py3Dmol code that shows the C-alpha trace and the ligand (Angstrom):
import py3Dmol

protein = """\
ATOM      1  CA  MET A   1     -10.120 -47.304  28.143  1.00  0.00           C
ATOM      2  CA  LYS A   2     -13.738 -46.159  27.716  1.00  0.00           C
ATOM      3  CA  ILE A   3     -14.317 -42.553  28.716  1.00  0.00           C
ATOM      4  CA  ALA A   4     -17.538 -40.523  28.771  1.00  0.00           C
ATOM      5  CA  ILE A   5     -17.518 -36.745  28.747  1.00  0.00           C
ATOM      6  CA  ILE A   6     -20.608 -35.474  30.542  1.00  0.00           C
ATOM      7  CA  GLY A   7     -21.299 -32.012  29.156  1.00  0.00           C
ATOM      8  CA  ALA A   8     -19.465 -31.647  25.865  1.00  0.00           C
ATOM      9  CA  GLY A   9     -19.481 -27.860  25.507  1.00  0.00           C
ATOM     10  CA  ALA A  10     -16.341 -25.732  25.215  1.00  0.00           C
ATOM     11  CA  MET A  11     -14.285 -27.658  27.784  1.00  0.00           C
ATOM     12  CA  GLY A  12     -15.859 -31.099  27.497  1.00  0.00           C
ATOM     13  CA  SER A  13     -15.346 -31.160  23.738  1.00  0.00           C
ATOM     14  CA  LEU A  14     -11.758 -29.996  24.185  1.00  0.00           C
ATOM     15  CA  PHE A  15     -10.996 -32.823  26.619  1.00  0.00           C
ATOM     16  CA  GLY A  16     -12.962 -35.375  24.591  1.00  0.00           C
ATOM     17  CA  GLY A  17     -11.334 -34.269  21.335  1.00  0.00           C
ATOM     18  CA  ILE A  18      -7.807 -34.603  22.750  1.00  0.00           C
ATOM     19  CA  LEU A  19      -8.596 -37.898  24.525  1.00  0.00           C
ATOM     20  CA  ALA A  20     -10.047 -39.433  21.372  1.00  0.00           C
ATOM     21  CA  GLY A  21      -6.423 -40.005  20.275  1.00  0.00           C
ATOM     22  CA  SER A  22      -5.760 -42.552  23.028  1.00  0.00           C
ATOM     23  CA  ALA A  23      -9.128 -43.780  24.337  1.00  0.00           C
ATOM     24  CA  ASP A  24     -12.609 -44.869  23.279  1.00  0.00           C
ATOM     25  CA  VAL A  25     -14.446 -41.601  23.978  1.00  0.00           C
ATOM     26  CA  CYS A  26     -18.150 -40.786  23.968  1.00  0.00           C
ATOM     27  CA  LEU A  27     -19.318 -37.178  24.232  1.00  0.00           C
ATOM     28  CA  TYR A  28     -22.672 -36.787  25.996  1.00  0.00           C
ATOM     29  CA  ASP A  29     -24.554 -33.496  25.789  1.00  0.00           C
ATOM     30  CA  VAL A  30     -28.147 -32.253  25.662  1.00  0.00           C
ATOM     31  CA  ASN A  31     -27.333 -29.791  22.856  1.00  0.00           C
ATOM     32  CA  GLU A  32     -28.830 -31.554  19.808  1.00  0.00           C
ATOM     33  CA  ALA A  33     -27.355 -29.223  17.167  1.00  0.00           C
ATOM     34  CA  HIS A  34     -23.817 -29.599  18.552  1.00  0.00           C
ATOM     35  CA  ILE A  35     -23.988 -33.399  18.837  1.00  0.00           C
ATOM     36  CA  SER A  36     -25.544 -33.877  15.432  1.00  0.00           C
ATOM     37  CA  GLU A  37     -22.856 -31.713  13.779  1.00  0.00           C
ATOM     38  CA  ILE A  38     -20.099 -33.766  15.498  1.00  0.00           C
ATOM     39  CA  ASN A  39     -21.697 -36.993  14.271  1.00  0.00           C
ATOM     40  CA  LYS A  40     -22.036 -35.608  10.758  1.00  0.00           C
ATOM     41  CA  ASN A  41     -18.682 -33.905  10.169  1.00  0.00           C
ATOM     42  CA  GLY A  42     -16.548 -34.590  13.257  1.00  0.00           C
ATOM     43  CA  LEU A  43     -15.567 -32.181  16.030  1.00  0.00           C
ATOM     44  CA  LEU A  44     -13.817 -29.080  14.696  1.00  0.00           C
ATOM     45  CA  MET A  45     -11.036 -27.976  17.068  1.00  0.00           C
ATOM     46  CA  SER A  46      -9.334 -24.730  16.107  1.00  0.00           C
ATOM     47  CA  ARG A  47      -6.721 -22.389  17.515  1.00  0.00           C
ATOM     48  CA  GLY A  48      -6.313 -19.254  15.415  1.00  0.00           C
ATOM     49  CA  GLU A  49      -5.501 -20.424  11.890  1.00  0.00           C
ATOM     50  CA  GLU A  50      -4.896 -24.058  12.961  1.00  0.00           C
ATOM     51  CA  LYS A  51      -7.860 -26.350  12.373  1.00  0.00           C
ATOM     52  CA  ARG A  52      -8.435 -30.063  12.777  1.00  0.00           C
ATOM     53  CA  TYR A  53     -11.458 -32.325  12.628  1.00  0.00           C
ATOM     54  CA  VAL A  54     -11.636 -35.117  15.206  1.00  0.00           C
ATOM     55  CA  LYS A  55     -13.771 -38.201  14.760  1.00  0.00           C
ATOM     56  CA  VAL A  56     -15.410 -38.970  18.089  1.00  0.00           C
ATOM     57  CA  ARG A  57     -18.614 -40.732  19.152  1.00  0.00           C
ATOM     58  CA  ALA A  58     -21.293 -38.321  20.430  1.00  0.00           C
ATOM     59  CA  THR A  59     -24.838 -38.713  21.710  1.00  0.00           C
ATOM     60  CA  THR A  60     -27.758 -36.932  23.365  1.00  0.00           C
ATOM     61  CA  ASN A  61     -29.069 -40.245  24.713  1.00  0.00           C
ATOM     62  CA  PRO A  62     -27.387 -41.345  27.976  1.00  0.00           C
ATOM     63  CA  GLU A  63     -28.480 -44.958  27.360  1.00  0.00           C
ATOM     64  CA  GLU A  64     -26.273 -45.012  24.240  1.00  0.00           C
ATOM     65  CA  ILE A  65     -23.037 -44.172  26.106  1.00  0.00           C
ATOM     66  CA  GLY A  66     -22.526 -47.695  27.499  1.00  0.00           C
ATOM     67  CA  THR A  67     -20.563 -48.542  30.660  1.00  0.00           C
ATOM     68  CA  VAL A  68     -17.350 -46.521  30.968  1.00  0.00           C
ATOM     69  CA  ASP A  69     -14.084 -46.717  32.937  1.00  0.00           C
ATOM     70  CA  ALA A  70     -14.061 -42.967  33.512  1.00  0.00           C
ATOM     71  CA  ALA A  71     -16.699 -40.225  33.384  1.00  0.00           C
ATOM     72  CA  ILE A  72     -15.415 -36.649  33.216  1.00  0.00           C
ATOM     73  CA  PHE A  73     -17.934 -33.935  34.118  1.00  0.00           C
ATOM     74  CA  PHE A  74     -17.836 -30.628  32.263  1.00  0.00           C
ATOM     75  CA  THR A  75     -21.313 -29.112  32.498  1.00  0.00           C
ATOM     76  CA  LYS A  76     -21.741 -25.744  34.166  1.00  0.00           C
ATOM     77  CA  TYR A  77     -22.388 -26.131  37.926  1.00  0.00           C
ATOM     78  CA  THR A  78     -26.013 -25.105  37.326  1.00  0.00           C
ATOM     79  CA  PHE A  79     -26.688 -28.298  35.321  1.00  0.00           C
ATOM     80  CA  MET A  80     -24.850 -30.750  37.557  1.00  0.00           C
ATOM     81  CA  ASP A  81     -27.921 -32.314  39.176  1.00  0.00           C
ATOM     82  CA  SER A  82     -29.589 -33.245  35.900  1.00  0.00           C
ATOM     83  CA  ALA A  83     -26.300 -34.256  34.248  1.00  0.00           C
ATOM     84  CA  LEU A  84     -25.483 -36.595  37.133  1.00  0.00           C
ATOM     85  CA  LYS A  85     -28.924 -38.177  36.930  1.00  0.00           C
ATOM     86  CA  ASP A  86     -28.375 -38.816  33.195  1.00  0.00           C
ATOM     87  CA  ALA A  87     -24.802 -40.040  33.642  1.00  0.00           C
ATOM     88  CA  LEU A  88     -25.752 -42.763  36.104  1.00  0.00           C
ATOM     89  CA  ALA A  89     -26.563 -44.852  33.008  1.00  0.00           C
ATOM     90  CA  CYS A  90     -22.841 -45.192  32.189  1.00  0.00           C
ATOM     91  CA  ILE A  91     -21.302 -45.173  35.687  1.00  0.00           C
ATOM     92  CA  LYS A  92     -20.696 -48.545  37.388  1.00  0.00           C
ATOM     93  CA  GLU A  93     -18.738 -49.596  40.530  1.00  0.00           C
ATOM     94  CA  HIS A  94     -15.342 -49.458  38.787  1.00  0.00           C
ATOM     95  CA  THR A  95     -15.905 -46.086  37.039  1.00  0.00           C
ATOM     96  CA  VAL A  96     -13.614 -43.192  37.994  1.00  0.00           C
ATOM     97  CA  VAL A  97     -15.794 -40.074  38.228  1.00  0.00           C
ATOM     98  CA  LEU A  98     -13.834 -36.863  37.729  1.00  0.00           C
ATOM     99  CA  THR A  99     -14.895 -33.216  37.999  1.00  0.00           C
ATOM    100  CA  LEU A 100     -12.564 -30.556  36.603  1.00  0.00           C
ATOM    101  CA  GLN A 101     -15.211 -27.831  36.732  1.00  0.00           C
ATOM    102  CA  ASN A 102     -14.612 -24.416  38.280  1.00  0.00           C
ATOM    103  CA  GLY A 103     -15.472 -23.416  41.820  1.00  0.00           C
ATOM    104  CA  LEU A 104     -16.541 -25.437  44.846  1.00  0.00           C
ATOM    105  CA  GLY A 105     -19.533 -27.742  45.018  1.00  0.00           C
ATOM    106  CA  CYS A 106     -19.582 -30.076  42.014  1.00  0.00           C
ATOM    107  CA  MET A 107     -17.943 -32.771  44.129  1.00  0.00           C
ATOM    108  CA  ASP A 108     -20.700 -32.451  46.763  1.00  0.00           C
ATOM    109  CA  ILE A 109     -23.323 -33.000  44.063  1.00  0.00           C
ATOM    110  CA  LEU A 110     -21.464 -36.117  42.861  1.00  0.00           C
ATOM    111  CA  LYS A 111     -21.391 -37.426  46.444  1.00  0.00           C
ATOM    112  CA  LYS A 112     -25.203 -37.534  46.464  1.00  0.00           C
ATOM    113  CA  GLU A 113     -25.135 -40.524  44.059  1.00  0.00           C
ATOM    114  CA  ILE A 114     -21.550 -41.801  43.724  1.00  0.00           C
ATOM    115  CA  PRO A 115     -19.498 -43.545  46.446  1.00  0.00           C
ATOM    116  CA  GLU A 116     -16.658 -41.304  47.639  1.00  0.00           C
ATOM    117  CA  ASN A 117     -13.939 -43.814  46.648  1.00  0.00           C
ATOM    118  CA  GLN A 118     -14.880 -43.339  42.973  1.00  0.00           C
ATOM    119  CA  ILE A 119     -14.842 -39.517  43.022  1.00  0.00           C
ATOM    120  CA  TYR A 120     -11.893 -37.367  41.899  1.00  0.00           C
ATOM    121  CA  TYR A 121     -11.756 -33.570  41.725  1.00  0.00           C
ATOM    122  CA  GLY A 122      -9.367 -31.064  40.284  1.00  0.00           C
ATOM    123  CA  LEU A 123      -8.825 -28.229  37.871  1.00  0.00           C
ATOM    124  CA  THR A 124      -7.350 -27.411  34.513  1.00  0.00           C
ATOM    125  CA  ALA A 125      -5.584 -24.362  33.143  1.00  0.00           C
ATOM    126  CA  TYR A 126      -6.964 -25.037  29.650  1.00  0.00           C
ATOM    127  CA  THR A 127      -9.516 -22.552  28.324  1.00  0.00           C
ATOM    128  CA  SER A 128     -11.837 -22.914  25.371  1.00  0.00           C
ATOM    129  CA  ASP A 129     -14.776 -21.203  23.646  1.00  0.00           C
ATOM    130  CA  MET A 130     -17.803 -22.663  21.882  1.00  0.00           C
ATOM    131  CA  LYS A 131     -17.782 -21.115  18.405  1.00  0.00           C
ATOM    132  CA  GLY A 132     -20.948 -22.837  17.153  1.00  0.00           C
ATOM    133  CA  PRO A 133     -22.391 -26.342  16.740  1.00  0.00           C
ATOM    134  CA  GLY A 134     -19.553 -28.854  16.374  1.00  0.00           C
ATOM    135  CA  HIS A 135     -16.828 -26.198  16.706  1.00  0.00           C
ATOM    136  CA  ILE A 136     -14.644 -25.234  19.675  1.00  0.00           C
ATOM    137  CA  GLU A 137     -11.712 -22.850  19.810  1.00  0.00           C
ATOM    138  CA  LEU A 138      -8.756 -23.502  22.146  1.00  0.00           C
ATOM    139  CA  THR A 139      -7.718 -20.249  23.799  1.00  0.00           C
ATOM    140  CA  THR A 140      -4.648 -21.507  25.695  1.00  0.00           C
ATOM    141  CA  LYS A 141      -1.446 -23.190  24.591  1.00  0.00           C
ATOM    142  CA  GLU A 142      -1.411 -26.998  24.376  1.00  0.00           C
ATOM    143  CA  ASN A 143      -0.169 -28.858  27.485  1.00  0.00           C
ATOM    144  CA  VAL A 144      -0.983 -26.307  30.207  1.00  0.00           C
ATOM    145  CA  GLY A 145      -1.495 -28.083  33.547  1.00  0.00           C
ATOM    146  CA  THR A 146      -4.381 -30.276  34.695  1.00  0.00           C
ATOM    147  CA  TYR A 147      -4.442 -31.699  38.211  1.00  0.00           C
ATOM    148  CA  PHE A 148      -6.696 -33.961  40.237  1.00  0.00           C
ATOM    149  CA  TRP A 149      -6.953 -35.817  43.523  1.00  0.00           C
ATOM    150  CA  ALA A 150      -9.140 -38.409  45.244  1.00  0.00           C
ATOM    151  CA  ALA A 151     -12.148 -37.307  47.333  1.00  0.00           C
ATOM    152  CA  ASP A 152     -11.229 -39.920  49.973  1.00  0.00           C
ATOM    153  CA  ASP A 153      -7.450 -39.279  49.657  1.00  0.00           C
ATOM    154  CA  GLN A 154      -6.941 -42.851  48.331  1.00  0.00           C
ATOM    155  CA  VAL A 155      -5.850 -42.979  44.684  1.00  0.00           C
ATOM    156  CA  SER A 156      -7.087 -46.163  42.982  1.00  0.00           C
ATOM    157  CA  GLU A 157      -5.387 -48.206  40.242  1.00  0.00           C
ATOM    158  CA  GLU A 158      -8.203 -47.147  37.896  1.00  0.00           C
ATOM    159  CA  ALA A 159      -7.425 -43.470  38.533  1.00  0.00           C
ATOM    160  CA  ARG A 160      -3.705 -44.103  37.835  1.00  0.00           C
ATOM    161  CA  GLU A 161      -4.750 -45.744  34.571  1.00  0.00           C
ATOM    162  CA  LEU A 162      -6.813 -42.670  33.644  1.00  0.00           C
ATOM    163  CA  GLU A 163      -3.805 -40.457  34.392  1.00  0.00           C
ATOM    164  CA  LYS A 164      -1.664 -42.613  32.058  1.00  0.00           C
ATOM    165  CA  VAL A 165      -4.221 -42.537  29.249  1.00  0.00           C
ATOM    166  CA  MET A 166      -4.523 -38.750  29.559  1.00  0.00           C
ATOM    167  CA  GLN A 167      -0.756 -38.330  29.512  1.00  0.00           C
ATOM    168  CA  LYS A 168      -0.566 -40.525  26.409  1.00  0.00           C
ATOM    169  CA  ALA A 169      -3.166 -38.293  24.737  1.00  0.00           C
ATOM    170  CA  GLY A 170      -0.907 -35.292  25.381  1.00  0.00           C
ATOM    171  CA  PHE A 171      -2.236 -33.836  28.623  1.00  0.00           C
ATOM    172  CA  ASN A 172       0.205 -32.383  31.102  1.00  0.00           C
ATOM    173  CA  ILE A 173      -1.724 -34.047  33.908  1.00  0.00           C
ATOM    174  CA  GLN A 174      -0.811 -35.036  37.422  1.00  0.00           C
ATOM    175  CA  ILE A 175      -2.585 -36.687  40.321  1.00  0.00           C
ATOM    176  CA  THR A 176      -1.514 -34.509  43.236  1.00  0.00           C
ATOM    177  CA  LYS A 177      -2.714 -33.702  46.750  1.00  0.00           C
ATOM    178  CA  ASP A 178      -1.616 -30.140  46.044  1.00  0.00           C
ATOM    179  CA  VAL A 179      -4.825 -29.681  44.148  1.00  0.00           C
ATOM    180  CA  ASN A 180      -6.647 -27.876  46.977  1.00  0.00           C
ATOM    181  CA  GLU A 181      -4.165 -25.028  46.945  1.00  0.00           C
ATOM    182  CA  LYS A 182      -4.450 -24.750  43.158  1.00  0.00           C
ATOM    183  CA  ILE A 183      -8.259 -24.748  43.383  1.00  0.00           C
ATOM    184  CA  TRP A 184      -8.225 -21.924  45.940  1.00  0.00           C
ATOM    185  CA  ARG A 185      -5.800 -19.880  43.841  1.00  0.00           C
ATOM    186  CA  LYS A 186      -8.124 -20.298  40.855  1.00  0.00           C
ATOM    187  CA  LEU A 187     -11.070 -19.329  43.105  1.00  0.00           C
ATOM    188  CA  MET A 188      -9.300 -16.047  43.832  1.00  0.00           C
ATOM    189  CA  VAL A 189      -9.209 -15.311  40.114  1.00  0.00           C
ATOM    190  CA  ASN A 190     -12.759 -16.437  39.377  1.00  0.00           C
ATOM    191  CA  CYS A 191     -14.454 -14.855  42.419  1.00  0.00           C
ATOM    192  CA  SER A 192     -12.840 -11.470  41.800  1.00  0.00           C
ATOM    193  CA  GLU A 193     -12.484 -11.138  38.029  1.00  0.00           C
ATOM    194  CA  ASN A 194     -15.583 -13.037  36.940  1.00  0.00           C
ATOM    195  CA  THR A 195     -17.993 -11.126  39.175  1.00  0.00           C
ATOM    196  CA  LEU A 196     -16.413  -7.701  38.788  1.00  0.00           C
ATOM    197  CA  CYS A 197     -16.052  -7.928  34.987  1.00  0.00           C
ATOM    198  CA  ALA A 198     -19.699  -9.059  34.819  1.00  0.00           C
ATOM    199  CA  ILE A 199     -20.989  -6.252  37.068  1.00  0.00           C
ATOM    200  CA  LEU A 200     -18.799  -3.482  35.647  1.00  0.00           C
ATOM    201  CA  ARG A 201     -18.864  -4.688  32.019  1.00  0.00           C
ATOM    202  CA  LEU A 202     -15.085  -4.588  31.758  1.00  0.00           C
ATOM    203  CA  ARG A 203     -12.366  -6.781  30.321  1.00  0.00           C
ATOM    204  CA  VAL A 204      -9.772  -8.166  32.750  1.00  0.00           C
ATOM    205  CA  GLY A 205      -7.116  -5.561  31.830  1.00  0.00           C
ATOM    206  CA  GLN A 206      -9.519  -2.649  32.331  1.00  0.00           C
ATOM    207  CA  LEU A 207     -10.618  -4.085  35.684  1.00  0.00           C
ATOM    208  CA  VAL A 208      -7.131  -4.332  37.177  1.00  0.00           C
ATOM    209  CA  ASN A 209      -5.924  -1.046  35.680  1.00  0.00           C
ATOM    210  CA  THR A 210      -8.722   1.021  37.208  1.00  0.00           C
ATOM    211  CA  GLN A 211      -7.884   2.081  40.776  1.00  0.00           C
ATOM    212  CA  GLU A 212     -11.432   1.799  42.150  1.00  0.00           C
ATOM    213  CA  SER A 213     -12.176  -1.674  40.749  1.00  0.00           C
ATOM    214  CA  PHE A 214      -8.679  -2.872  41.666  1.00  0.00           C
ATOM    215  CA  GLU A 215      -9.398  -1.926  45.306  1.00  0.00           C
ATOM    216  CA  ILE A 216     -12.550  -4.116  45.326  1.00  0.00           C
ATOM    217  CA  LEU A 217     -10.628  -6.963  43.656  1.00  0.00           C
ATOM    218  CA  LYS A 218      -8.008  -6.779  46.443  1.00  0.00           C
ATOM    219  CA  ARG A 219     -10.698  -6.935  49.146  1.00  0.00           C
ATOM    220  CA  ILE A 220     -12.161 -10.077  47.566  1.00  0.00           C
ATOM    221  CA  ILE A 221      -8.728 -11.720  47.385  1.00  0.00           C
ATOM    222  CA  ASN A 222      -8.028 -10.798  51.034  1.00  0.00           C
ATOM    223  CA  GLU A 223     -11.297 -12.379  52.165  1.00  0.00           C
ATOM    224  CA  ILE A 224     -10.624 -15.590  50.201  1.00  0.00           C
ATOM    225  CA  SER A 225      -7.100 -15.760  51.608  1.00  0.00           C
ATOM    226  CA  ASP A 226      -8.504 -15.451  55.165  1.00  0.00           C
ATOM    227  CA  VAL A 227     -10.866 -18.388  54.524  1.00  0.00           C
ATOM    228  CA  ALA A 228      -8.160 -20.476  52.812  1.00  0.00           C
ATOM    229  CA  LEU A 229      -5.735 -19.921  55.726  1.00  0.00           C
ATOM    230  CA  ALA A 230      -8.467 -20.892  58.217  1.00  0.00           C
ATOM    231  CA  LYS A 231      -8.853 -24.147  56.256  1.00  0.00           C
ATOM    232  CA  GLY A 232      -5.096 -24.787  56.372  1.00  0.00           C
ATOM    233  CA  ILE A 233      -4.567 -23.873  52.711  1.00  0.00           C
ATOM    234  CA  MET A 234      -1.541 -21.628  52.830  1.00  0.00           C
ATOM    235  CA  ILE A 235      -2.150 -18.731  50.433  1.00  0.00           C
ATOM    236  CA  SER A 236      -1.392 -15.358  52.025  1.00  0.00           C
ATOM    237  CA  ARG A 237      -3.136 -12.161  50.886  1.00  0.00           C
ATOM    238  CA  GLU A 238       0.100 -11.040  49.167  1.00  0.00           C
ATOM    239  CA  GLU A 239       0.629 -14.358  47.351  1.00  0.00           C
ATOM    240  CA  GLY A 240      -3.014 -14.378  46.287  1.00  0.00           C
ATOM    241  CA  LEU A 241      -2.795 -10.892  44.813  1.00  0.00           C
ATOM    242  CA  LYS A 242       0.502 -11.694  43.086  1.00  0.00           C
ATOM    243  CA  TYR A 243      -1.047 -14.805  41.514  1.00  0.00           C
ATOM    244  CA  VAL A 244      -4.200 -13.011  40.341  1.00  0.00           C
ATOM    245  CA  MET A 245      -2.111 -10.206  38.817  1.00  0.00           C
ATOM    246  CA  GLU A 246       0.127 -12.682  36.969  1.00  0.00           C
ATOM    247  CA  VAL A 247      -2.919 -14.407  35.504  1.00  0.00           C
ATOM    248  CA  SER A 248      -4.540 -11.066  34.622  1.00  0.00           C
ATOM    249  CA  GLN A 249      -1.524  -9.784  32.746  1.00  0.00           C
ATOM    250  CA  ALA A 250      -1.595 -12.844  30.488  1.00  0.00           C
ATOM    251  CA  VAL A 251      -5.288 -12.347  29.604  1.00  0.00           C
ATOM    252  CA  GLU A 252      -5.805  -8.568  29.456  1.00  0.00           C
ATOM    253  CA  HIS A 253      -8.427  -8.733  26.701  1.00  0.00           C
ATOM    254  CA  HIS A 254     -10.288 -11.686  28.213  1.00  0.00           C
ATOM    255  CA  LEU A 255     -14.000 -11.447  29.078  1.00  0.00           C
ATOM    256  CA  PRO A 256     -14.540 -14.012  31.866  1.00  0.00           C
ATOM    257  CA  SER A 257     -17.305 -16.596  31.502  1.00  0.00           C
ATOM    258  CA  MET A 258     -19.575 -14.873  34.028  1.00  0.00           C
ATOM    259  CA  ALA A 259     -19.426 -11.670  31.973  1.00  0.00           C
ATOM    260  CA  LEU A 260     -20.457 -13.723  28.924  1.00  0.00           C
ATOM    261  CA  ASP A 261     -23.263 -15.375  30.936  1.00  0.00           C
ATOM    262  CA  VAL A 262     -24.589 -11.955  31.983  1.00  0.00           C
ATOM    263  CA  MET A 263     -24.268 -10.630  28.420  1.00  0.00           C
ATOM    264  CA  LYS A 264     -26.285 -13.603  27.146  1.00  0.00           C
ATOM    265  CA  LYS A 265     -28.728 -13.435  30.100  1.00  0.00           C
ATOM    266  CA  ARG A 266     -27.865 -16.949  31.316  1.00  0.00           C
ATOM    267  CA  LYS A 267     -27.728 -18.248  34.863  1.00  0.00           C
ATOM    268  CA  THR A 268     -24.202 -17.705  36.217  1.00  0.00           C
ATOM    269  CA  GLU A 269     -21.999 -19.975  38.363  1.00  0.00           C
ATOM    270  CA  ILE A 270     -22.130 -17.516  41.321  1.00  0.00           C
ATOM    271  CA  MET A 271     -23.318 -20.259  43.686  1.00  0.00           C
ATOM    272  CA  CYS A 272     -20.151 -22.340  43.288  1.00  0.00           C
ATOM    273  CA  LEU A 273     -17.881 -19.255  43.396  1.00  0.00           C
ATOM    274  CA  ASN A 274     -18.487 -16.262  45.723  1.00  0.00           C
ATOM    275  CA  GLU A 275     -21.514 -17.835  47.441  1.00  0.00           C
ATOM    276  CA  ALA A 276     -19.641 -21.091  48.088  1.00  0.00           C
ATOM    277  CA  VAL A 277     -16.704 -19.214  49.672  1.00  0.00           C
ATOM    278  CA  ILE A 278     -19.146 -17.197  51.828  1.00  0.00           C
ATOM    279  CA  GLU A 279     -20.580 -20.501  53.127  1.00  0.00           C
ATOM    280  CA  GLU A 280     -17.070 -21.756  53.935  1.00  0.00           C
ATOM    281  CA  ALA A 281     -16.270 -18.451  55.707  1.00  0.00           C
ATOM    282  CA  LYS A 282     -19.318 -18.831  57.975  1.00  0.00           C
ATOM    283  CA  LYS A 283     -17.859 -22.084  59.361  1.00  0.00           C
ATOM    284  CA  TYR A 284     -14.892 -20.098  60.730  1.00  0.00           C
ATOM    285  CA  GLY A 285     -16.759 -16.913  61.704  1.00  0.00           C
ATOM    286  CA  ILE A 286     -14.937 -14.914  59.010  1.00  0.00           C
ATOM    287  CA  GLU A 287     -16.650 -11.830  57.603  1.00  0.00           C
ATOM    288  CA  THR A 288     -16.806 -11.522  53.813  1.00  0.00           C
ATOM    289  CA  PRO A 289     -18.483  -8.201  52.934  1.00  0.00           C
ATOM    290  CA  ALA A 290     -16.890  -7.828  49.479  1.00  0.00           C
ATOM    291  CA  LEU A 291     -17.793 -11.388  48.455  1.00  0.00           C
ATOM    292  CA  GLU A 292     -21.326 -10.865  49.745  1.00  0.00           C
ATOM    293  CA  ILE A 293     -22.010  -7.602  47.970  1.00  0.00           C
ATOM    294  CA  THR A 294     -20.647  -8.876  44.645  1.00  0.00           C
ATOM    295  CA  ALA A 295     -22.688 -12.099  44.949  1.00  0.00           C
ATOM    296  CA  GLN A 296     -25.823 -10.085  45.721  1.00  0.00           C
ATOM    297  CA  MET A 297     -25.221  -7.818  42.737  1.00  0.00           C
ATOM    298  CA  ILE A 298     -24.872 -10.815  40.412  1.00  0.00           C
ATOM    299  CA  ARG A 299     -28.092 -12.310  41.841  1.00  0.00           C
ATOM    300  CA  ALA A 300     -29.889  -8.974  41.320  1.00  0.00           C
ATOM    301  CA  ILE A 301     -28.643  -8.808  37.713  1.00  0.00           C
ATOM    302  CA  GLU A 302     -29.820 -12.398  37.050  1.00  0.00           C
ATOM    303  CA  LYS A 303     -33.253 -11.683  38.557  1.00  0.00           C
ATOM    304  CA  ASN A 304     -33.761  -8.661  36.314  1.00  0.00           C
ATOM    305  CA  TYR A 305     -32.578  -9.974  32.940  1.00  0.00           C
ATOM    306  CA  GLU A 306     -36.028  -9.374  31.524  1.00  0.00           C
ATOM    307  CA  GLY A 307     -36.619  -5.983  33.108  1.00  0.00           C
ATOM    308  CA  GLN A 308     -33.402  -4.048  32.736  1.00  0.00           C
ATOM    309  CA  ALA A 309     -33.948  -0.263  32.546  1.00  0.00           C
ATOM    310  CA  PHE A 310     -31.236   0.109  29.839  1.00  0.00           C
TER     311      PHE A 310
END
"""
ligand_1 = """\
44
NAD
P -20.310 -24.818 28.202
O -21.583 -24.136 28.524
O -19.574 -24.489 26.954
O -20.531 -26.409 28.208
C -21.373 -27.065 29.095
C -22.174 -28.087 28.318
O -22.994 -28.833 29.221
C -23.129 -27.455 27.295
O -22.806 -27.920 25.992
C -24.510 -27.937 27.731
O -25.376 -28.228 26.651
C -24.150 -29.188 28.498
N -25.209 -29.679 29.407
C -26.134 -28.987 30.106
N -26.929 -29.833 30.782
C -26.496 -31.086 30.525
C -26.918 -32.382 30.928
N -27.951 -32.578 31.750
N -26.243 -33.442 30.451
C -25.189 -33.275 29.600
N -24.764 -32.079 29.182
C -25.406 -30.990 29.635
O -19.368 -24.587 29.492
P -17.776 -24.652 29.574
O -17.227 -23.307 29.259
O -17.308 -25.828 28.838
O -17.565 -24.847 31.141
C -17.784 -26.103 31.768
C -17.186 -26.035 33.168
O -15.758 -25.853 33.068
C -17.689 -24.879 34.021
O -17.692 -25.236 35.379
C -16.639 -23.804 33.798
O -16.578 -22.856 34.837
C -15.380 -24.656 33.736
N -14.250 -24.088 33.000
C -14.431 -23.445 31.803
C -13.333 -22.968 31.132
C -13.466 -22.325 29.750
O -12.478 -21.744 29.276
N -14.594 -22.428 29.070
C -12.039 -23.121 31.671
C -11.885 -23.812 32.870
C -12.999 -24.300 33.534
"""
view = py3Dmol.view(width=600, height=400)
view.addModel(protein, "pdb")
view.setStyle({"model": 0}, {"cartoon": {"style": "trace"}})
view.addModel(ligand_1, "xyz")
view.setStyle({"model": 1}, {"stick": {}})
view.zoomTo()
view.show()
């Protein structure tokens, strides 16, 4: 099976590196230094002291990818429009197009160019960091869960084949309709911890162990639960909080990606997280003051990267 990874940063390289064991993979990315290092020495995948180099095809030229059976998107939401435009070179009528990116909205961008019966969406519990050109570090155990489902609720033979190839490569992956509930649980984590750690400059453990920030976190989770329930996704406020606390305890020292984005003065993924949930809430007339104020604070931080007082 031919598979293209569109956006081969921390997560794309992780998926491409693992898949290279059971498929013909091509990594596509606009980062010249990263791609050239992979072509020169292979992709370095490390976890603590463990290190391995993976030989995998990589390019910055979308015309060089060739037609693929599956295209897996792993850019940040902010680069989806341009990545999709580039990726059209390798996507044909039979290609399964899969987004495993965080938040809501990547699927809607795909729908602008790709027929719905080719689109699949989901999430993964894997985490990874970019250490430098050609080098990624896995920050979760191997074989944590990855899940996806069809945009039109009809799972094709080609998608089943992708599932098989991914399982053969070692992924604990499942095509499941359950994916919406998992996505909304992950949204609860990302919309509360990512924004609050970025605004308050705290690690996850500090955030949940400080009474005042914990109270804001709870308000965000409550609002997301209200929207989820209105959509028929059954996650109560109590279950949501329990889930977020379980995740937090496992990653006390973690600095979420939005905190890193703010630290490095990059555009954040706020539009596919808090802002996307606010848009959903409007459809049901649900008020979301905590989501709104945190989204506005992130926007204000982004707008003033160059003029911060201290
Ligand atoms: P990243 O910034 O490390 O990687 C994104 C890559 O996309 C970069 O290498 C960038 O050069 C590339 N890119 C930008 N524009 C492109 C274009 N037009 N064509 C091709 N490539 C392009 O980001 P990441 O941490 O890998 O995250 C990717 C997605 O996965 C995000 O939605 C993120 O929220 C989600 N996610 C990340 C993690 C994690 O632990 N890093 C875990 C789960 C989900």
